[in-house]
Backbone as ProteinMPNN parsed JSONL, in Angstrom:
{"seq_chain_A": "MTKQYNDCPHELQDLITEPYIAEIIGELTAEQKEVLFYYIVKGFSTQKIACIRGQTDRNIRKVKNTALKQIRKKIYDYLTLNSGHSMTKQEKLFVENYRNMIDNDK", "coords_chain_A": {"N_chain_A": [[-11.098, -21.437, -12.534], [-8.228, -19.585, -13.121], [-7.514, -16.215, -12.461], [-6.351, -13.961, -14.88], [-3.293, -12.153, -14.872], [-3.409, -8.728, -14.777], [-2.074, -5.959, -16.289], [-2.594, -3.39, -15.204], [-2.534, -0.363, -13.568], [-4.668, 0.661, -12.076], [-6.019, -1.445, -11.113], [-4.688, -2.504, -9.022], [-5.342, -3.619, -6.533], [-6.3, -6.11, -7.239], [-4.132, -7.739, -7.37], [-3.585, -8.542, -4.879], [-3.833, -11.033, -2.431], [-4.851, -11.284, 0.132], [-7.89, -10.589, 1.524], [-8.674, -8.334, 3.233], [-6.552, -6.577, 2.928], [-6.564, -6.165, 0.182], [-8.954, -4.783, -0.024], [-8.306, -2.435, 1.359], [-6.283, -1.412, -0.325], [-7.845, -1.042, -2.574], [-9.305, 1.184, -1.849], [-7.663, 3.334, -2.204], [-6.729, 6.372, -3.95], [-6.942, 6.877, -7.529], [-4.571, 7.991, -8.49], [-2.75, 7.366, -6.412], [-2.79, 4.553, -6.553], [-1.714, 4.168, -9.108], [0.889, 5.268, -8.859], [1.953, 3.608, -6.82], [1.747, 1.124, -8.13], [3.55, 1.408, -10.316], [5.869, 1.82, -8.831], [6.103, -0.377, -6.982], [5.255, -2.816, -8.302], [6.276, -2.623, -10.948], [8.801, -1.704, -10.359], [9.889, 0.782, -10.856], [11.807, 3.785, -10.537], [11.258, 6.697, -8.466], [11.88, 8.92, -9.936], [11.598, 8.065, -12.599], [8.866, 7.49, -12.631], [7.889, 10.032, -12.19], [8.629, 11.246, -14.588], [7.021, 9.788, -16.411], [4.473, 10.543, -15.531], [4.573, 13.259, -15.762], [5.253, 14.912, -13.627], [6.868, 16.211, -10.652], [9.681, 14.65, -9.06], [9.645, 14.953, -6.33], [6.898, 15.317, -5.818], [5.908, 12.809, -6.544], [7.158, 11.163, -4.649], [5.878, 12.154, -2.377], [3.18, 11.424, -2.842], [3.476, 8.628, -2.922], [4.519, 8.093, -0.313], [2.447, 9.09, 1.3], [0.349, 7.377, 0.551], [1.395, 4.886, 1.401], [1.563, 5.374, 4.137], [-1.158, 5.657, 4.768], [-2.063, 3.081, 4.112], [-0.604, 1.477, 5.937], [-1.655, 2.466, 8.391], [-4.387, 1.762, 8.159], [-4.204, -1.023, 7.966], [-3.069, -1.596, 10.445], [-5.17, -0.671, 12.114], [-7.202, -2.444, 11.316], [-6.126, -4.928, 12.117], [-5.841, -4.595, 14.889], [-8.352, -3.867, 15.799], [-10.137, -5.751, 14.95], [-11.293, -8.335, 16.366], [-12.011, -10.867, 15.546], [-10.161, -11.768, 13.803], [-7.503, -13.872, 13.597], [-4.176, -13.307, 14.117], [-1.349, -13.702, 11.967], [2.114, -14.647, 12.313], [3.655, -12.731, 10.963], [1.846, -10.62, 10.822], [1.549, -9.996, 13.533], [4.135, -9.128, 14.069], [4.176, -6.894, 12.386], [2.262, -5.252, 13.696], [3.571, -4.819, 16.14], [5.899, -3.475, 15.235], [4.695, -1.226, 14.067], [3.513, -0.007, 16.287], [5.855, 0.65, 17.702], [6.931, 2.483, 15.902], [5.022, 4.507, 16.059], [5.348, 5.239, 18.747], [7.959, 6.237, 18.661], [7.617, 8.493, 17.138], [6.462, 10.286, 18.81]], "CA_chain_A": [[-10.323, -20.706, -13.528], [-7.319, -18.615, -12.527], [-7.613, -14.881, -13.045], [-5.159, -13.53, -15.585], [-2.633, -10.959, -14.367], [-3.708, -7.553, -15.575], [-1.017, -4.971, -16.141], [-3.293, -2.115, -15.086], [-2.284, 0.207, -12.25], [-5.9, 0.963, -11.354], [-6.522, -2.701, -10.573], [-3.62, -2.958, -8.131], [-5.915, -4.455, -5.475], [-6.514, -7.457, -7.761], [-2.893, -8.499, -7.206], [-3.467, -8.85, -3.452], [-4.635, -12.214, -2.107], [-5.488, -11.122, 1.446], [-9.063, -9.744, 1.26], [-8.722, -7.043, 3.922], [-5.533, -5.706, 2.344], [-7.068, -5.811, -1.148], [-9.975, -3.741, 0.18], [-7.586, -1.209, 1.725], [-5.646, -0.923, -1.555], [-8.923, -0.603, -3.456], [-9.801, 2.483, -1.387], [-6.722, 4.394, -2.569], [-7.087, 7.156, -5.134], [-6.369, 6.372, -8.789], [-3.184, 8.46, -8.544], [-1.962, 6.57, -5.469], [-2.655, 3.198, -7.113], [-0.799, 4.209, -10.245], [2.251, 5.48, -8.36], [2.394, 2.383, -6.14], [1.897, 0.08, -9.14], [4.83, 1.601, -11.009], [6.97, 1.725, -7.874], [6.223, -1.7, -6.374], [5.12, -3.92, -9.266], [7.207, -2.44, -12.063], [10.136, -1.417, -9.849], [10.381, 2.048, -11.394], [12.242, 4.796, -9.571], [10.328, 7.831, -8.396], [12.24, 9.817, -11.035], [10.993, 7.549, -13.819], [7.417, 7.683, -12.501], [7.671, 11.473, -12.374], [8.72, 11.476, -16.035], [5.833, 9.192, -17.029], [3.279, 11.289, -15.124], [4.759, 14.692, -15.99], [5.264, 15.55, -12.312], [8.195, 16.245, -10.056], [10.074, 13.516, -8.219], [9.187, 15.277, -4.973], [5.463, 15.057, -5.762], [5.719, 11.35, -6.592], [7.532, 10.645, -3.329], [4.829, 12.532, -1.434], [2.024, 10.564, -3.12], [3.86, 7.273, -2.496], [4.635, 8.038, 1.144], [1.115, 9.284, 1.861], [-0.393, 6.128, 0.323], [1.935, 3.853, 2.291], [1.174, 5.728, 5.504], [-2.581, 5.323, 4.878], [-2.175, 1.617, 4.093], [-0.111, 0.978, 7.24], [-2.612, 2.84, 9.443], [-5.609, 0.962, 8.004], [-3.867, -2.408, 8.311], [-2.945, -1.616, 11.907], [-6.522, -0.563, 12.67], [-7.911, -3.7, 11.058], [-5.559, -6.007, 12.932], [-6.017, -4.368, 16.324], [-9.762, -3.664, 16.138], [-10.927, -6.881, 14.467], [-10.977, -9.451, 17.267], [-12.288, -12.134, 14.883], [-9.032, -12.105, 12.927], [-6.329, -14.377, 14.319], [-3.022, -12.777, 13.399], [-0.188, -14.513, 11.636], [3.36, -14.162, 12.919], [4.037, -11.511, 10.255], [0.917, -9.558, 11.218], [1.918, -9.614, 14.898], [5.366, -8.347, 13.942], [3.782, -5.611, 11.805], [1.608, -4.476, 14.758], [4.627, -4.423, 17.078], [6.733, -2.463, 14.572], [3.891, -0.019, 13.887], [3.429, 0.62, 17.617], [7.177, 1.241, 17.969], [7.057, 3.658, 15.033], [4.163, 5.554, 16.65], [6.0, 5.685, 19.983], [9.153, 7.011, 18.306], [7.183, 9.769, 16.55], [5.928, 11.169, 19.871]], "C_chain_A": [[-9.491, -19.628, -12.835], [-7.45, -17.282, -13.25], [-6.284, -14.503, -13.683], [-4.607, -12.265, -14.937], [-2.922, -9.815, -15.319], [-2.674, -6.487, -15.272], [-1.612, -3.563, -16.073], [-3.11, -1.549, -13.68], [-3.55, 0.422, -11.423], [-6.568, -0.287, -10.798], [-5.487, -3.343, -9.655], [-4.15, -3.909, -7.064], [-6.151, -5.892, -5.935], [-5.274, -8.345, -7.635], [-2.706, -8.978, -5.77], [-4.376, -10.026, -3.115], [-5.339, -12.112, -0.759], [-6.65, -10.135, 1.302], [-9.054, -8.385, 1.961], [-7.689, -6.066, 3.369], [-5.968, -5.263, 0.941], [-8.105, -4.695, -1.037], [-9.313, -2.407, 0.508], [-6.93, -0.591, 0.494], [-6.705, -0.366, -2.507], [-9.476, 0.764, -3.097], [-8.858, 3.642, -1.721], [-7.238, 5.169, -3.77], [-6.436, 6.524, -6.369], [-4.898, 6.769, -8.895], [-2.291, 7.633, -7.627], [-1.743, 5.159, -5.998], [-1.639, 3.18, -8.243], [0.648, 4.355, -9.785], [2.774, 4.211, -7.68], [2.604, 1.239, -7.123], [3.249, 0.204, -9.844], [6.016, 1.399, -10.065], [7.185, 0.294, -7.379], [6.23, -2.819, -7.41], [6.15, -3.81, -10.384], [8.642, -2.151, -11.609], [10.737, -0.134, -10.394], [10.811, 2.966, -10.258], [11.208, 5.916, -9.534], [10.628, 8.842, -9.511], [11.584, 9.367, -12.34], [9.468, 7.729, -13.794], [7.069, 9.15, -12.72], [7.698, 11.83, -13.854], [7.457, 10.982, -16.744], [4.605, 10.057, -16.768], [3.4, 12.793, -15.35], [4.7, 15.489, -14.686], [6.692, 15.574, -11.788], [8.424, 14.98, -9.234], [9.571, 13.732, -6.793], [7.698, 14.971, -4.81], [5.183, 13.557, -5.741], [6.069, 10.731, -5.247], [6.464, 10.964, -2.284], [3.596, 11.648, -1.606], [2.3, 9.144, -2.613], [3.869, 7.16, -0.972], [3.29, 8.223, 1.837], [0.295, 8.003, 1.724], [0.09, 5.035, 1.267], [1.56, 4.117, 3.744], [-0.298, 5.358, 5.737], [-2.779, 3.809, 4.95], [-1.75, 1.041, 5.444], [-1.11, 1.251, 8.359], [-3.866, 1.963, 9.366], [-5.358, -0.513, 8.322], [-3.755, -2.544, 9.821], [-4.329, -1.578, 12.568], [-7.291, -1.863, 12.496], [-7.426, -4.798, 12.007], [-5.824, -5.828, 14.425], [-7.479, -4.225, 16.73], [-10.648, -4.845, 15.764], [-10.568, -8.122, 15.286], [-11.232, -10.815, 16.631], [-11.156, -12.602, 13.982], [-7.875, -12.613, 13.777], [-5.091, -14.031, 13.492], [-1.946, -13.82, 13.143], [1.026, -13.921, 12.353], [3.78, -12.832, 12.28], [3.133, -10.344, 10.637], [1.224, -9.07, 12.633], [3.173, -8.748, 14.892], [5.069, -6.957, 13.379], [3.186, -4.706, 12.884], [2.653, -3.964, 15.748], [5.489, -3.311, 16.484], [5.984, -1.143, 14.399], [3.763, 0.725, 15.219], [4.749, 1.307, 17.99], [7.376, 2.51, 17.151], [6.235, 4.816, 15.597], [4.821, 6.126, 17.905], [7.214, 6.558, 19.703], [8.812, 8.377, 17.723], [6.682, 10.764, 17.594], [6.992, 12.079, 20.416]], "O_chain_A": [[-10.02, -18.847, -12.045], [-7.493, -17.223, -14.479], [-5.222, -14.702, -13.092], [-5.371, -11.403, -14.503], [-2.704, -9.927, -16.526], [-2.435, -6.158, -14.11], [-1.184, -2.661, -16.793], [-3.494, -2.192, -12.703], [-3.5, 0.368, -10.194], [-7.572, -0.195, -10.091], [-5.421, -4.566, -9.528], [-3.491, -4.891, -6.724], [-6.199, -6.801, -5.107], [-5.363, -9.565, -7.779], [-1.776, -9.731, -5.478], [-5.554, -10.023, -3.471], [-6.336, -12.799, -0.538], [-6.425, -8.965, 0.991], [-9.394, -7.378, 1.341], [-7.928, -4.858, 3.345], [-5.76, -4.11, 0.562], [-8.129, -3.776, -1.856], [-9.719, -1.367, -0.011], [-7.012, 0.62, 0.291], [-6.488, 0.652, -3.164], [-10.057, 1.438, -3.947], [-9.22, 4.805, -1.54], [-8.084, 4.679, -4.519], [-5.496, 5.737, -6.254], [-4.07, 5.973, -9.339], [-1.194, 7.239, -8.022], [-0.638, 4.624, -5.904], [-0.802, 2.281, -8.322], [1.531, 3.646, -10.268], [3.902, 3.788, -7.932], [3.545, 0.461, -6.967], [3.995, -0.768, -9.954], [7.049, 0.864, -10.468], [8.315, -0.193, -7.358], [7.115, -3.674, -7.396], [6.816, -4.788, -10.723], [9.587, -2.33, -12.378], [11.958, 0.029, -10.397], [10.251, 2.928, -9.162], [10.394, 6.063, -10.445], [9.726, 9.54, -9.973], [11.076, 10.192, -13.099], [8.859, 8.077, -14.806], [6.067, 9.467, -13.361], [6.881, 12.625, -14.32], [6.896, 11.688, -17.583], [3.793, 10.28, -17.666], [2.431, 13.527, -15.151], [4.166, 16.598, -14.647], [7.605, 15.027, -12.406], [7.481, 14.333, -8.777], [9.126, 12.792, -6.136], [7.282, 14.429, -3.786], [4.316, 13.095, -4.999], [5.346, 9.862, -4.759], [6.178, 10.145, -1.411], [3.029, 11.176, -0.62], [1.455, 8.538, -1.954], [3.289, 6.23, -0.412], [3.023, 7.58, 2.853], [-0.376, 7.59, 2.669], [-0.723, 4.332, 1.869], [1.272, 3.184, 4.494], [-0.641, 4.808, 6.783], [-3.57, 3.318, 5.756], [-2.456, 0.215, 6.023], [-1.382, 0.375, 9.181], [-4.35, 1.479, 10.389], [-6.224, -1.176, 8.893], [-4.28, -3.49, 10.408], [-4.613, -2.364, 13.472], [-7.955, -2.328, 13.422], [-8.227, -5.504, 12.619], [-6.011, -6.81, 15.143], [-7.814, -4.44, 17.895], [-11.79, -4.929, 16.216], [-9.65, -8.863, 14.936], [-10.724, -11.823, 17.123], [-11.195, -13.715, 13.457], [-7.325, -11.867, 14.587], [-4.975, -14.412, 12.328], [-1.673, -14.688, 13.971], [0.959, -12.831, 12.923], [4.211, -11.915, 12.979], [3.596, -9.21, 10.761], [1.166, -7.871, 12.904], [3.26, -7.759, 15.62], [5.634, -5.963, 13.834], [3.552, -3.535, 12.985], [2.615, -2.799, 16.145], [5.776, -2.319, 17.154], [6.564, -0.07, 14.565], [3.892, 1.948, 15.265], [4.749, 2.414, 18.529], [7.924, 3.495, 17.646], [6.689, 5.96, 15.613], [4.85, 7.341, 18.103], [7.469, 7.517, 20.431], [9.613, 9.308, 17.799], [6.5, 11.944, 17.297], [6.719, 12.882, 21.309]]}, "name": "protein", "num_of_chains": 1, "seq": "MTKQYNDCPHELQDLITEPYIAEIIGELTAEQKEVLFYYIVKGFSTQKIACIRGQTDRNIRKVKNTALKQIRKKIYDYLTLNSGHSMTKQEKLFVENYRNMIDNDK"}
């Protein structure tokens, strides 16, 4: 039986098919999940999300960027520390790009 799509921001991880990524998303705060759900799934602007949540656009951007930074770091850690995981081409590219981003921030 196929799971029905649930339009609930707090179940964002249920939309992810890759188990390790779903787990990483599941570890986000409720606020981070909600902001990412509206931004990624619904395609809302940060201004619209700010209106919905009664917050400033700046605060929404900070929550979104912090969540994405955490997700990227945890994915990188998983891919580079988990020797039992054979990486796909996209995962290898992600690792390379993440390393370049880290090097550029130094």
